[in-house]
C-alpha positions in Angstrom: -25.7 -42.0 131.6 -25.7 -43.1 135.2 -29.0 -43.9 136.8 -29.9 -44.7 140.4 -33.0 -45.7 142.3 -34.6 -44.0 145.3 -37.6 -45.0 147.3 -39.9 -42.3 148.8 -43.1 -42.0 150.7 -46.0 -39.7 150.0 -46.6 -37.3 152.9 -49.9 -35.5 153.4 -48.9 -33.1 156.1 -46.3 -30.3 156.0 -44.8 -27.7 158.3 -41.8 -27.4 160.6 -43.2 -29.7 163.2 -43.7 -32.5 160.7 -40.2 -31.9 159.3 -38.6 -32.2 162.7 -40.5 -35.4 163.4 -39.4 -36.9 160.1 -35.7 -36.0 160.9 -36.0 -37.6 164.3 -37.2 -40.7 162.6 -34.3 -40.9 160.2 -36.2 -39.3 157.2 -36.1 -35.9 155.5 -38.9 -33.9 153.9 -38.7 -33.4 150.1 -40.8 -32.1 147.2 -41.2 -33.5 143.7 -42.0 -30.8 141.2 -43.2 -31.4 137.6 -45.7 -30.0 135.0 -47.1 -27.3 137.3 -47.7 -29.7 140.2 -45.8 -30.5 143.4 -45.9 -33.7 145.5 -44.7 -33.7 149.1 -42.6 -36.8 149.9 -40.1 -38.1 152.5 -37.1 -40.3 152.0 -33.9 -41.7 153.5 -31.2 -38.9 153.7 -28.3 -41.4 153.4 -29.5 -42.3 149.9 -29.6 -38.7 148.9 -26.2 -38.0 150.4 -24.7 -40.8 148.3 -26.2 -39.2 145.3 -24.7 -35.8 146.2 -21.3 -37.4 146.8 -21.2 -38.6 143.1 -20.2 -35.0 142.3 -22.8 -34.6 139.5 -26.1 -35.2 141.3 -27.9 -32.5 139.2 -27.4 -34.4 136.0 -28.1 -38.0 137.3 -31.4 -39.6 136.4 -33.3 -41.0 139.3 -35.8 -43.8 139.3 -38.1 -42.4 142.0 -40.5 -45.0 143.4 -43.3 -43.4 145.4 -44.9 -45.6 148.0 -48.5 -44.6 148.6 -49.0 -42.9 145.3 -52.3 -43.4 143.6 -51.1 -42.3 140.2 -47.8 -43.0 138.6 -45.9 -44.7 141.5 -42.7 -44.7 139.4 -41.2 -41.4 138.1 -38.0 -40.3 136.5 -36.5 -37.2 138.2 -33.3 -35.3 138.8 -32.1 -33.6 142.0 -32.7 -29.9 141.6 -31.7 -28.5 145.0 -31.0 -29.5 148.6 -30.4 -27.8 152.0 -28.0 -28.7 154.7 -27.4 -27.5 158.2 -24.6 -24.9 158.0 -23.1 -26.1 161.3 -23.4 -29.9 161.2 -23.7 -30.5 157.5 -26.8 -32.6 158.1 -29.1 -32.9 155.1 -32.4 -31.1 155.9 -34.5 -31.0 152.7 -34.3 -31.9 149.0 -36.1 -30.8 145.8 -36.6 -33.1 142.8 -37.8 -32.3 139.3 -39.8 -34.8 137.3 -38.6 -35.2 133.7 -40.1 -36.5 130.5 -37.9 -38.8 128.5 -39.0 -37.2 125.2 -38.5 -33.5 126.3 -35.2 -31.7 126.5 -34.0 -30.4 129.8 -31.2 -28.1 131.0 -28.7 -29.6 133.3 -25.2 -28.8 134.6 -22.5 -31.3 134.0 -18.9 -31.4 135.3 -15.8 -30.8 133.1 -13.1 -33.4 133.2 -9.6 -32.8 131.8 -8.3 -35.4 129.5 -5.2 -36.0 127.4 -1.5 -35.4 128.2 -0.1 -32.6 130.3 -0.6 -29.3 128.5 2.5 -28.2 126.5 2.6 -24.9 128.3 2.7 -26.6 131.7 5.6 -28.7 130.5 7.4 -25.4 129.5 6.8 -24.1 133.1 3.5 -22.4 132.7 0.7 -22.6 135.3 -2.7 -24.2 134.5 -5.5 -22.1 135.9 -8.9 -23.7 135.9 -11.6 -21.0 135.5 -14.8 -23.1 135.6 -15.5 -26.7 136.5 -18.9 -27.3 135.0 -21.1 -26.2 132.1 -24.8 -26.0 131.4 -26.2 -28.0 128.5 -29.6 -28.9 127.0 -30.6 -32.3 125.7 -32.9 -35.2 126.1 -32.6 -37.0 129.5 -31.1 -40.2 128.1 -28.4 -38.1 126.3 -27.1 -36.5 129.5 -23.3 -37.3 129.8 -21.7 -38.0 133.1 -19.1 -35.3 132.2 -17.7 -33.4 129.3 -14.1 -34.1 128.3 -11.8 -31.2 127.7 -8.4 -31.9 126.0 -5.9 -29.1 126.8 -2.8 -31.0 125.9 -2.0 -28.7 122.9 -2.2 -25.5 124.8 0.9 -23.3 125.1 1.7 -20.5 127.6 -0.7 -17.7 127.1 -3.4 -19.8 125.4 -6.8 -20.7 126.7 -9.5 -23.4 126.2 -13.1 -22.2 125.8 -16.4 -24.0 126.1 -16.7 -24.0 122.3 -13.5 -26.1 122.1 -15.2 -29.0 124.0 -16.6 -31.7 121.8 -20.2 -32.7 122.4 -22.5 -35.3 120.8 -25.2 -34.4 118.3 -28.4 -33.5 120.0 -26.6 -31.7 122.9 -26.5 -27.9 123.0 -24.4 -25.6 125.1 -26.5 -23.2 127.3 -23.5 -21.6 128.8 -21.7 -18.9 126.8 -19.5 -20.8 124.2 -16.9 -18.0 124.6 -16.5 -18.6 128.3 -12.9 -19.6 129.2 -12.6 -23.0 130.8 -8.9 -22.9 131.6 -5.8 -21.0 130.6 -2.0 -21.6 130.8 -0.5 -18.6 132.5 3.1 -17.5 132.4 5.2 -18.6 135.4 6.0 -15.9 138.0 9.7 -15.2 138.5 11.3 -15.0 141.9 11.9 -11.2 141.4 8.3 -10.6 140.5 7.0 -12.8 143.3 9.2 -10.8 145.8 7.9 -7.6 144.3 4.3 -8.7 144.8 4.9 -9.8 148.3 6.5 -6.6 149.4 4.3 -4.2 147.5 2.1 -1.9 149.8 -1.6 -2.6 149.9 -3.7 -0.5 147.5 -4.0 3.0 148.9 -1.5 2.4 151.7 1.3 4.4 150.1 -0.8 7.6 149.6 -2.6 7.4 152.9 -2.0 10.6 154.9 -0.9 10.1 158.5 -3.6 11.0 161.0 -3.0 14.2 163.0 -2.8 13.4 166.7 -3.6 16.5 168.8 -1.9 16.9 172.1 -4.4 17.0 175.0 -4.9 20.5 176.3 -4.5 20.9 180.1 -7.0 22.9 182.1 -4.6 25.8 182.7 -3.8 26.1 179.0 -7.6 26.2 178.2 -8.0 29.2 180.5 -5.0 31.0 179.1 -6.3 30.4 175.6 -9.6 31.9 176.4 -8.0 35.0 178.0 -5.9 35.5 174.9 -8.9 35.5 172.7 -10.8 37.9 174.9 
């Protein structure tokens, strides 16, 4: 299990003004949750960004060192959530969750394919990945960096499910074991591909043409009224 260290400062004040000031000074606001309490902190966004770039930040244990903390200056936590600016991608806020090493927690870990190229792919089939991660429950020290899925024996038309992934004793799947992880689909022939590309959109073939009425001239309107009179 990978583990990293982060330094954070306790902050007493909150609000949008404080958050903007922190960001101008190269910090971001964050909150540490745990056991019914929350602690407002600030930290270096570049360190959090590196954690996110690992690809499995939510299952990585963090040694969180709190400067200015009166009680328990060192905590073990995981990154629960974060917010970024939708336009610039700038990291704006982060939420951490304190964990106890003797209590099980639920985390999401990535799935990594292993083994040889699936037999169905060698035969011309198409590998379709349905999900890339799975939720598990275990003690913090048992959290794996990833779960290995061996699909090398799969033939065309066969699928690999969550239940087919091997896990260590003490780890339990929270995600539905019957959920499909990947499948080997039949290849699409040129004829079928051409048929799909040229087929009309749903409802297009049965759509009735709109009736376009010819504009009625002023003289015609008068004649029409006289005919009805």
